C-alpha positions in Angstrom: 31.4 57.0 48.5 32.6 56.7 44.9 36.2 57.3 43.9 36.8 60.2 41.6 38.0 59.1 38.1 39.4 61.4 35.4 39.3 60.2 31.8 41.5 62.1 29.3 41.2 61.3 25.6 40.9 63.6 22.5 38.3 61.3 20.9 34.7 62.4 22.0 33.3 59.0 21.2 35.7 57.2 23.5 35.0 59.7 26.3 31.3 59.1 26.0 31.5 55.3 25.9 33.9 55.1 28.9 31.7 57.5 30.9 28.7 55.4 30.2 30.6 52.3 31.3 32.1 53.7 34.4 29.8 56.4 35.8 27.9 53.7 37.8 31.1 52.8 39.7 33.0 56.2 39.8 32.5 59.9 40.0 33.6 60.5 36.5 35.4 63.7 35.1 36.4 64.0 31.5 38.8 66.1 29.4 39.9 66.1 25.8 43.1 68.2 26.4 46.1 68.3 28.7 45.6 71.8 30.0 42.0 71.3 31.3 42.9 67.8 32.5 45.7 69.0 34.7 43.5 71.8 36.1 40.8 69.2 37.0 43.4 66.8 38.4 44.6 69.5 40.8 41.2 71.1 41.7 39.3 67.8 42.3 42.2 66.0 44.1 42.1 63.2 41.6 43.9 59.9 42.5 42.6 57.7 39.6 43.1 58.5 36.0 42.6 56.9 32.5 44.9 58.7 30.1 45.4 58.4 26.4 49.1 58.1 25.3 48.7 60.5 22.4 46.7 63.7 22.8 46.4 66.4 20.2 48.3 69.1 22.1 50.7 67.0 24.2 52.2 63.6 24.9 50.2 61.7 27.5 53.4 60.8 29.2 54.2 64.5 29.7 50.8 65.1 31.3 51.3 62.0 33.5 54.6 63.3 34.8 53.0 66.6 35.7 50.2 64.8 37.5 52.6 62.5 39.4 54.8 65.5 40.4 51.6 67.0 42.0 50.3 63.7 43.5 52.9 60.9 43.6 50.4 58.3 44.9 48.0 58.7 42.0 47.2 55.6 39.9 47.3 56.5 36.2 46.4 53.9 33.6 47.6 54.6 30.1 45.5 53.8 27.0 46.6 53.6 23.4 45.7 52.3 20.0 49.4 52.1 19.2 50.3 49.4 21.6 54.0 48.2 21.5 56.3 46.6 24.0 58.4 49.8 24.0 55.4 52.0 24.7 54.4 49.8 27.6 57.9 49.8 29.1 58.2 53.5 28.8 54.8 54.1 30.4 55.5 51.8 33.3 59.0 53.3 33.8 57.6 56.8 33.9 55.3 55.8 36.7 52.1 54.5 35.1 50.1 52.1 37.1 49.2 50.0 34.1 49.1 50.1 30.3 46.0 49.0 28.4 45.6 48.7 24.6 42.7 50.0 22.5 40.1 48.8 21.7 39.5 48.4 25.4 38.2 45.2 26.9 35.5 46.4 29.4 35.9 43.5 31.8 39.6 43.9 31.9 39.3 47.6 32.5 36.8 47.2 35.4 39.0 44.6 37.0 42.1 46.9 36.6 40.2 49.9 38.1 39.0 47.7 41.0 42.6 46.7 41.7 43.8 50.3 41.5 41.1 51.5 44.0 42.2 48.8 46.4 45.7 50.1 46.2 44.4 53.7 46.8 42.5 52.4 49.8 45.7 50.9 51.2 47.4 54.2 50.8 44.6 55.9 52.7 44.7 53.4 55.5 48.4 54.0 55.8 48.0 57.8 55.8 45.2 57.5 58.4 47.3 55.3 60.6 50.3 57.6 60.3 48.1 60.5 61.3 47.4 58.7 64.6 50.8 57.1 65.2 53.0 59.9 64.2 51.8 62.4 66.7 55.3 62.3 68.4 58.7 61.0 67.5 59.1 57.3 68.1 61.7 56.2 70.6 63.1 57.1 74.0 66.9 57.2 73.3 68.9 60.3 74.4 69.0 61.5 70.8 65.3 61.6 70.5 64.8 63.1 73.9 67.2 65.9 72.9 65.3 66.6 69.6 62.0 66.6 71.5 63.3 69.1 74.0 64.6 71.3 71.1 61.2 71.2 69.4 59.5 72.3 72.6 61.9 75.3 72.8 61.5 76.5 69.2 58.0 75.4 68.1 56.2 78.7 68.7 59.0 81.0 67.4 59.3 82.3 63.8 62.9 81.3 63.6 64.0 79.5 60.4 65.0 75.9 61.1 67.5 73.7 59.2 67.2 69.9 59.8 70.3 68.0 58.7 71.2 64.3 58.7 71.7 61.3 56.6 69.1 60.1 54.2 66.3 58.0 55.7 66.7 59.3 59.3 63.3 60.9 59.5 64.1 64.6 58.9 60.6 65.3 57.4 59.0 63.7 60.5 60.8 66.2 62.7 59.5 69.0 60.5 56.0 67.6 60.8 56.3 67.4 64.5 57.5 71.1 64.7 54.4 72.2 62.7 51.9 70.0 64.6 53.0 71.2 68.0 53.3 74.9 67.0 50.9 77.8 67.1 50.7 77.5 63.3 49.2 74.0 63.4 45.8 75.1 62.3 47.2 76.6 59.1 48.8 74.9 56.0 51.8 72.7 56.1 53.2 72.7 52.6 56.2 70.7 51.4 58.2 70.9 48.1 61.2 68.8 47.0 63.9 71.2 45.6 65.6 68.3 43.8 62.5 67.1 42.0 62.4 69.7 39.3 64.7 72.0 37.3 65.3 75.5 38.7 62.9 77.5 36.5 60.0 75.1 37.2 60.8 75.2 40.9 60.8 79.0 40.9 57.4 79.1 39.3 56.1 76.5 41.8 57.4 78.5 44.8 56.7 82.1 43.7 53.8 81.7 41.3 53.3 83.4 38.0 50.8 85.4 35.9 49.1 84.0 32.9 51.3 84.5 29.8 54.5 85.1 31.8 56.2 82.3 30.0 55.4 79.5 27.5 52.9 77.2 29.1 51.7 79.7 31.7 48.0 79.4 30.7 46.5 80.7 34.0 47.5 82.6 37.1 49.2 80.5 39.8 49.7 81.9 43.3 52.7 79.7 44.2 53.2 77.5 47.2 54.8 80.2 49.4 51.5 82.1 49.4 49.6 78.9 49.8 51.5 78.3 53.1 50.5 81.7 54.5 50.4 81.6 58.3 51.6 78.0 58.2 54.8 76.2 57.6 56.8 75.7 54.3 59.1 72.8 54.1 61.9 73.0 51.6 63.1 69.4 51.2 66.6 68.9 49.8 67.3 72.6 49.9 70.9 71.9 49.2 70.0 71.1 45.6 68.6 74.5 44.8 70.5 76.4 42.1 72.4 79.6 43.0 70.0 81.9 41.0 67.0 80.6 42.9 68.9 80.8 46.2 69.3 84.5 45.7 65.5 84.9 45.2 64.8 82.8 48.3 67.2 85.0 50.3 65.4 88.1 49.3 62.1 86.5 50.4 63.5 85.6 53.8 64.7 89.1 54.2 61.5 90.9 53.1 58.8 88.2 53.5 57.4 89.4 50.2 56.5 87.4 47.1 56.5 88.8 43.6 54.9 86.5 41.0 56.8 85.8 37.7 55.5 88.4 35.2 53.9 90.7 37.8 55.2 93.8 39.5 53.1 93.8 42.6 54.4 92.1 45.8 52.4 90.1 48.4 53.3 90.0 52.1 53.5 86.5 53.4 53.7 85.2 57.0 55.3 81.7 56.9 57.7 79.6 58.9 60.5 78.1 56.8 62.0 74.7 57.5 64.8 73.5 55.3 66.0 69.8 55.1 69.2 68.5 53.6 71.5 65.5 53.7 74.4 67.6 52.4 77.0 69.3 54.5 76.1 72.9 53.6 79.3 74.3 55.1 81.2 72.3 52.5 78.8 73.4 49.8 79.5 77.0 50.9 83.2 76.4 50.6 82.7 74.9 47.1 80.7 77.9 46.0 77.5 75.9 45.3 75.5 77.3 48.2 75.3 81.0 49.2 76.9 81.7 52.6 74.4 84.5 53.4 71.5 82.1 52.7 73.1 79.4 54.8 73.2 81.7 57.8 69.6 82.8 57.2 68.2 79.3 57.2 70.5 77.9 59.9 69.1 80.0 62.8 68.2 76.8 64.5 69.9 73.5 63.5 68.4 70.2 64.4 70.5 67.1 63.6 68.5 63.9 62.8 70.6 61.0 64.1 71.3 57.9 62.1 69.7 54.7 63.3 73.0 53.2 64.5 73.2 56.1 67.0 69.8 55.3 68.4 69.7 51.5 68.1 67.9 51.3 71.5 64.9 52.6 69.6 64.9 49.7 67.2 62.2 47.6 69.0 59.8 50.7 69.2 60.3 51.5 65.5 59.9 47.9 64.4 56.7 47.5 66.4 55.4 50.8 64.9 56.0 49.6 61.3 54.4 46.2 62.0 51.3 47.9 63.3 51.3 50.2 60.3 51.5 47.4 57.7 49.3 45.0 59.5 46.5 47.5 58.9 47.6 48.2 55.3 47.7 44.5 54.3 45.0 43.1 56.6 47.6 41.0 58.4 48.0 40.0 62.1 51.7 39.7 62.6 52.5 39.8 66.3 56.2 40.6 66.1 59.7 39.1 65.4 61.0 35.8 66.6 64.0 36.1 68.8 66.2 34.8 65.9 64.8 37.2 63.4 65.1 40.2 65.7 68.8 39.3 66.3 69.3 39.3 62.5 67.6 42.7 62.3 69.6 44.1 65.2 72.9 43.2 63.5 72.0 44.9 60.2 74.1 48.0 59.6 71.1 50.0 58.4 72.9 52.2 56.0 69.5 53.4 54.8 68.5 54.2 58.4 64.8 54.2 59.5 63.7 54.2 55.8 65.5 51.0 55.3 64.0 49.5 58.4 60.5 50.4 57.3 61.2 48.8 53.9 62.4 45.6 55.5 59.4 45.4 57.9 56.9 46.2 55.1 58.2 43.4 53.0 58.4 41.0 55.9 54.8 41.7 57.0 53.5 41.3 53.4 55.4 37.9 52.9 55.0 36.5 56.4 52.6 33.5 56.9 52.8 32.9 60.6 52.3 34.8 63.8 56.0 35.9 64.1 58.4 37.1 61.4 61.2 34.5 60.9 64.8 35.2 59.7 64.3 33.8 56.2 61.5 36.4 55.5 63.8 39.4 56.2 66.0 39.2 53.1 69.0 40.8 54.9 72.3 39.5 56.1 73.7 38.5 52.7 77.5 37.7 53.1 79.7 40.6 52.0 81.7 38.2 49.7 78.6 37.4 47.8 77.6 41.0 47.5 81.1 42.0 46.3 81.2 39.2 43.7 77.8 40.0 42.3 78.6 43.7 42.1 82.0 43.2 40.6 80.5 41.3 37.7 77.9 43.9 37.0 78.8 46.3 34.2 76.7 49.1 35.7 79.2 49.5 38.5 82.3 49.7 36.2 83.2 53.4 36.7 86.0 54.5 34.4 88.6 57.1 35.2 87.7 60.4 33.7 83.9 60.0 33.5 81.8 62.9 34.6 79.8 62.8 37.9 76.6 62.8 35.9 77.6 59.7 34.0 78.5 58.0 37.3 75.2 59.0 38.8 73.4 57.7 35.7 75.1 54.3 36.1 74.4 54.0 39.8 70.7 54.8 39.3 70.5 52.4 36.4 72.2 49.7 38.5 69.8 50.3 41.4 66.7 50.2 39.2 67.9 46.9 37.7 68.7 45.5 41.2 65.2 46.4 42.5 63.3 45.1 39.4 62.4 48.7 38.5 60.4 49.0 41.7 60.6 52.8 42.3 60.0 52.8 46.0 62.6 50.1 46.7 65.1 51.9 44.3 64.5 55.2 46.0 65.0 53.7 49.4 68.2 51.9 48.4 69.6 55.2 47.0 68.4 57.2 50.0 66.4 59.7 47.9 62.7 60.4 47.5 60.6 58.8 44.8 60.0 62.2 43.3 63.7 62.8 43.0 64.2 59.4 41.4 61.4 60.1 38.9 63.2 63.3 37.9 66.5 61.5 37.5 65.0 58.7 35.4 63.6 61.4 33.1 66.8 63.4 33.0 68.9 60.3 32.1 66.3 58.6 29.9 66.4 55.4 32.0 
């Protein structure tokens, strides 16, 4: 089966020549403008895209960001006749898979697309594996047993659930488990990250809008609340939602009715709401950044996702799960950890929790050359003195008295990007945030 490929360029001649070159290898879709391109991208579930940097109606980077917000795993290759180092860096930083200059070298393009499809196949293998391995929470510690018992009690109710806990503990996995084991499992499970976009954009994504309701509203959009009808809606990082939108969400929870932006008619929606946050919402209520009435509406059932340090007995089960996962992804045959390597792993503080463990195992499986993972492959256990010295000398961590929180956040993200060679997955993991949130922050701070 051929991969779908969307080619976006405002020059008809280039569209024709690229289609002629690639239609033998791909199911090719074309567009000469950003509006139609985005519609095709969403409708056809496109994962592979050739995109011109400059379009008549919009910057290619802007369209790329819209596409990546919709499908973060998409591979988007930027094309331009105005090739500069600055353009290349900006494109890669914004999430482009690669940047290729015009006139295009056909052999180079085919090789690049072949590599991109291999990456997409790896993602599909991982998703397929997770579909089989993530049927239940991994581990047998008292913490996990308690969560499993709670899920059994609440799965078939309509009660709103709030899942709290540190970043990287697996809160979304708990939400998935609730949906999969509930009487709503045959219906949609829809997730949205409330921190990944500004309030007005988040409102339009949630509640939908009518064509012409605001600048850029070029077609009717039903919104993800209605898309989740009869299923489950996951509001990830709900603590980041602004107060105005909190008020609108509260009205929906009370009435179970959605009114599109720019439209008077309401639509009744039957949906189970699950909220996720790593914030202490009681403190946010005290500070006035989160509505008290909304807090009580979403916190009917509270499930706390424990940090890895409180369920360290589950470490062998989790490590084995991730080895199996990345053995398939990378065509490897790693059998496990050596005793010495597992001891190093066990002593790690895991401030990033299960997400950090997965990142360590993924890297180890990829780099390992023998049957068992050895300590030197893990890249953990650096002495604190070394860390302190390297951090102290780095200007990104110099935080001056009187600086705003936004400036401090910008410096921390810039430091993390530099420390992780601008690898977005590693940077997001080290910061304990999602890749989508990181992408939004990079754009906000022009990093």
